[in-house]
GUTI-621045 format. One record per residue (C-alpha): x, y, z; residue number from 1. Coordinates in steps of 0.001 Angstrom, whole numbers, plus 500000, padded with zeros to 6 digits. Layout:
+--------+--------+--------+-----+
|      x |      y |      z | num |
+--------+--------+--------+-----+
|      X |      Y |      Z | NUM |
...
+--------+--------+--------+-----+
//
This chain:
+--------+--------+--------+-----+
|      x |      y |      z | num |
+--------+--------+--------+-----+
| 765398 | 675405 | 510194 |   1 |
| 764487 | 676457 | 506643 |   2 |
| 761222 | 678380 | 506323 |   3 |
| 759646 | 675486 | 504392 |   4 |
| 760664 | 672824 | 506919 |   5 |
| 758195 | 671397 | 509388 |   6 |
| 759057 | 670134 | 512853 |   7 |
| 757994 | 666622 | 511865 |   8 |
| 760228 | 666561 | 508757 |   9 |
| 763187 | 664195 | 509104 |  10 |
| 766555 | 665926 | 509269 |  11 |
| 768292 | 666324 | 505951 |  12 |
| 771989 | 665466 | 506124 |  13 |
| 774350 | 668037 | 504664 |  14 |
| 775802 | 667280 | 501232 |  15 |
| 779147 | 666389 | 502824 |  16 |
| 777676 | 663669 | 505040 |  17 |
| 778788 | 660747 | 502825 |  18 |
| 782347 | 662097 | 502860 |  19 |
| 782211 | 662504 | 506635 |  20 |
| 780890 | 658980 | 507105 |  21 |
| 783625 | 657644 | 504829 |  22 |
| 786289 | 659503 | 506804 |  23 |
| 784974 | 658183 | 510117 |  24 |
| 784799 | 654641 | 508712 |  25 |
| 788427 | 654923 | 507565 |  26 |
| 789446 | 655866 | 511117 |  27 |
| 788113 | 652628 | 512623 |  28 |
| 789265 | 651157 | 514903 |  29 |
| 790654 | 653993 | 516973 |  30 |
| 792944 | 654007 | 519988 |  31 |
| 792478 | 656473 | 522870 |  32 |
| 795612 | 658114 | 524227 |  33 |
| 793709 | 659379 | 527254 |  34 |
| 795219 | 660367 | 530578 |  35 |
| 798389 | 661516 | 528860 |  36 |
| 798340 | 665059 | 527452 |  37 |
| 795135 | 665796 | 529307 |  38 |
| 796731 | 664813 | 532621 |  39 |
| 797785 | 667549 | 535004 |  40 |
| 800603 | 668491 | 535338 |  41 |
| 802226 | 666247 | 532696 |  42 |
| 801900 | 663109 | 530562 |  43 |
| 803092 | 660684 | 533253 |  44 |
| 800824 | 661982 | 536040 |  45 |
| 798448 | 659019 | 535730 |  46 |
| 801294 | 656485 | 535628 |  47 |
| 801341 | 656334 | 531814 |  48 |
| 804744 | 656073 | 530177 |  49 |
| 805937 | 658953 | 527997 |  50 |
| 804637 | 658714 | 524435 |  51 |
| 807227 | 657483 | 521938 |  52 |
| 807219 | 656794 | 518228 |  53 |
| 807733 | 653124 | 519087 |  54 |
| 804452 | 653170 | 521012 |  55 |
| 802641 | 654564 | 517978 |  56 |
| 804280 | 651944 | 515727 |  57 |
| 802937 | 649274 | 518094 |  58 |
| 799456 | 650829 | 518010 |  59 |
| 799534 | 650764 | 514194 |  60 |
| 800839 | 647180 | 514128 |  61 |
| 797884 | 646105 | 516265 |  62 |
| 795505 | 647241 | 513513 |  63 |
| 794465 | 650643 | 514799 |  64 |
| 793918 | 653320 | 512164 |  65 |
| 793538 | 656409 | 514335 |  66 |
| 794383 | 657871 | 517701 |  67 |
| 792393 | 660225 | 519868 |  68 |
| 794799 | 662682 | 521443 |  69 |
| 793065 | 664632 | 524217 |  70 |
| 795068 | 667707 | 525210 |  71 |
| 794529 | 670154 | 528040 |  72 |
| 795887 | 673525 | 526980 |  73 |
| 794860 | 675927 | 529747 |  74 |
| 797654 | 675187 | 532185 |  75 |
| 800145 | 675651 | 529338 |  76 |
| 798962 | 679046 | 528111 |  77 |
| 800126 | 682529 | 528905 |  78 |
| 798089 | 685439 | 530125 |  79 |
| 795696 | 687644 | 528216 |  80 |
| 795454 | 689107 | 525743 |  81 |
| 797519 | 686640 | 523665 |  82 |
| 797078 | 683389 | 525657 |  83 |
| 800226 | 682051 | 523970 |  84 |
| 800717 | 678301 | 524330 |  85 |
| 804003 | 677304 | 525948 |  86 |
| 806464 | 676451 | 523153 |  87 |
| 807724 | 673253 | 524791 |  88 |
| 804157 | 671974 | 525278 |  89 |
| 803171 | 672797 | 521713 |  90 |
| 806320 | 671102 | 520417 |  91 |
| 805560 | 667961 | 522432 |  92 |
| 801978 | 667739 | 521133 |  93 |
| 803120 | 668444 | 517588 |  94 |
| 805792 | 665753 | 517818 |  95 |
| 803204 | 663138 | 518770 |  96 |
| 800886 | 664271 | 515956 |  97 |
| 803774 | 664140 | 513479 |  98 |
| 804794 | 660659 | 514658 |  99 |
| 801227 | 659407 | 514328 | 100 |
| 800847 | 660876 | 510840 | 101 |
| 804189 | 659341 | 509843 | 102 |
| 802756 | 655969 | 510912 | 103 |
| 799756 | 656627 | 508645 | 104 |
| 797386 | 657061 | 511568 | 105 |
| 794531 | 659542 | 511589 | 106 |
| 794721 | 661943 | 514534 | 107 |
| 791711 | 663333 | 516365 | 108 |
| 793145 | 666204 | 518387 | 109 |
| 790676 | 666701 | 521228 | 110 |
| 790690 | 669900 | 523309 | 111 |
| 790004 | 668346 | 526700 | 112 |
| 789352 | 669507 | 530274 | 113 |
| 789778 | 673198 | 529490 | 114 |
| 786070 | 673888 | 530018 | 115 |
| 786432 | 673667 | 533805 | 116 |
| 788446 | 676886 | 533637 | 117 |
| 785695 | 678605 | 531678 | 118 |
| 783027 | 677352 | 534063 | 119 |
| 785002 | 678505 | 537095 | 120 |
| 785997 | 681842 | 535527 | 121 |
| 783268 | 682856 | 533079 | 122 |
| 783269 | 686276 | 531470 | 123 |
| 781444 | 688949 | 533401 | 124 |
| 778160 | 690221 | 532031 | 125 |
| 778880 | 693750 | 533302 | 126 |
| 781868 | 695576 | 534729 | 127 |
| 783019 | 694392 | 538174 | 128 |
| 782141 | 697726 | 539816 | 129 |
| 778623 | 697907 | 538366 | 130 |
| 775745 | 697370 | 540781 | 131 |
| 774213 | 693973 | 540292 | 132 |
| 777331 | 692484 | 538730 | 133 |
| 777260 | 688730 | 538769 | 134 |
| 778824 | 685915 | 536908 | 135 |
| 776821 | 683866 | 534460 | 136 |
| 775169 | 680877 | 536025 | 137 |
| 774829 | 682461 | 539465 | 138 |
| 771638 | 683624 | 541130 | 139 |
+--------+--------+--------+-----+
//
């Protein structure tokens, strides 16, 4: 909060807010491609058909202007220190994004469900052998 601001002052939108509102308005209505690339282990796990360009053409023909593409990355990444995303998985996600863009759809690429891995395996606050070592969020 700026030094001259008071708690009761109304929030001041950033200068880019009109552009952001215009972009969001241009994305309406949007279509959610949920339970596809955020499904574990693959896109058909929740009985959804594989995504095709024809599907995205149909979405566009129904008047949608954007898609939300939630993607779970964690089960498709390699080990530390690089955490490289599996090439086949990245290619599949990119193909869907490219198809959607080719159909003149906006794409909201949503990193989804990966937080459960961070919650279950948070970084340690001290070294494992240190006395009093505990994970964040534990008592």
